C-alpha positions as semicolon CSV with decimal commas, in nm:
position;residue;x (nm);y (nm);z (nm)
1;X;0,000;0,000;0,000
2;X;0,304;0,229;0,012
3;X;0,255;0,353;-0,344
4;X;-0,120;0,399;-0,324
5;X;-0,306;0,728;-0,333
6;X;-0,664;0,842;-0,387
7;X;-0,786;1,103;-0,633
8;X;-1,115;1,228;-0,774
9;X;-1,220;1,063;-1,099
10;X;-1,552;1,166;-1,254
11;X;-1,699;1,285;-0,924
12;X;-1,602;0,974;-0,725
13;X;-1,299;0,900;-0,511
14;X;-1,078;0,628;-0,661
15;X;-0,777;0,447;-0,519
16;X;-0,477;0,418;-0,752
17;X;-0,165;0,204;-0,719
18;X;-0,257;0,018;-0,400
19;X;-0,209;-0,358;-0,401
20;X;-0,483;-0,585;-0,265
21;X;-0,359;-0,944;-0,259
22;X;-0,636;-1,198;-0,320
23;X;-0,762;-1,409;-0,034
24;X;-0,606;-1,750;0,009
25;X;-0,951;-1,907;-0,007
26;X;-1,037;-1,728;-0,335
27;X;-1,095;-1,925;-0,653
28;X;-0,770;-2,017;-0,831
29;X;-0,915;-2,011;-1,184
30;X;-0,987;-1,635;-1,167
31;X;-0,678;-1,415;-1,192
32;X;-0,761;-1,075;-1,044
33;X;-0,541;-0,772;-1,104
34;X;-0,432;-0,675;-0,752
35;X;-0,320;-0,319;-0,852
36;X;-0,624;-0,206;-1,049
37;X;-0,802;0,125;-0,982
38;X;-1,077;0,086;-0,724
39;X;-1,370;0,310;-0,643
40;X;-1,398;0,408;-0,277
41;X;-1,746;0,416;-0,127
42;X;-1,794;0,733;0,078
43;X;-2,078;0,970;0,151
44;X;-2,099;1,282;-0,067
45;X;-2,018;1,508;0,232
46;X;-1,702;1,309;0,306
47;X;-1,590;1,327;-0,057
48;X;-1,654;1,703;-0,067
49;X;-1,455;1,757;0,252
50;X;-1,159;1,558;0,119
51;X;-1,168;1,731;-0,220
52;X;-1,170;2,070;-0,046
53;X;-0,861;1,980;0,159
54;X;-0,680;1,855;-0,150
55;X;-0,761;2,158;-0,366
56;X;-0,723;2,435;-0,107
57;X;-0,447;2,309;0,119
58;X;-0,249;2,088;-0,118
59;X;-0,295;1,762;0,071
60;X;-0,280;1,412;-0,078
61;X;-0,522;1,135;0,014
62;X;-0,336;0,816;0,105
63;X;-0,444;0,475;0,238
64;X;-0,319;0,411;0,592
65;X;-0,470;0,071;0,673
66;X;-0,653;-0,210;0,498
67;X;-0,853;-0,500;0,633
68;X;-1,110;-0,753;0,516
69;X;-1,464;-0,751;0,654
70;X;-1,674;-1,035;0,517
71;X;-1,633;-1,011;0,139
72;X;-1,522;-0,647;0,122
73;X;-1,195;-0,468;0,170
74;X;-1,210;-0,175;0,410
75;X;-0,952;0,099;0,357
76;X;-0,868;0,364;0,612
77;X;-0,756;0,684;0,438
78;X;-0,580;0,992;0,564
79;X;-0,466;1,332;0,445
80;X;-0,092;1,383;0,403
81;X;0,117;1,686;0,321
82;X;0,436;1,642;0,118
83;X;0,774;1,776;0,216
84;X;0,855;2,136;0,135
85;X;1,178;2,240;-0,036
86;X;1,354;2,345;0,284
87;X;1,264;2,011;0,444
88;X;1,416;1,827;0,149
89;X;1,739;2,028;0,178
90;X;1,768;1,937;0,546
91;X;1,713;1,569;0,466
92;X;1,986;1,584;0,196
93;X;2,229;1,751;0,436
94;X;2,160;1,486;0,700
95;X;2,208;1,205;0,448
96;X;2,537;1,356;0,323
97;X;2,661;1,403;0,680
98;X;2,583;1,040;0,768
99;X;2,766;0,920;0,456
100;X;3,068;1,133;0,543
101;X;3,072;0,995;0,900
102;X;3,063;0,638;0,770
103;X;3,351;0,703;0,529
104;X;3,558;0,859;0,806
105;X;3,492;0,565;1,039
106;X;3,586;0,315;0,765
107;X;3,910;0,501;0,696
108;X;3,993;0,503;1,071
109;X;3,918;0,132;1,105
110;X;4,143;0,046;0,810
111;X;4,436;0,232;0,966
112;X;4,395;0,068;1,305
């Protein structure tokens, strides 16, 4: 589910890129596509609220949990905000610093 996200498609909320593995007890002669686009069943008010957050505030709708209930898959969704440019720069600096520390420690260990 790490790559999955939800977006509005023709007035309905659809889930893209999320993988739903078939049940073990499912029929073997039917090969279902586990990454196909799926329509999410929500009330109109819920859809409108999510669309408003996405359009106005720049959020993304992502699946956070998935579970089976009888013959249906229930998906818990949440709103997420992506990293801003200054956050990305800090992450790059931290990654570079960690790499430099590792190289220094390797060089010290080789000399010892």
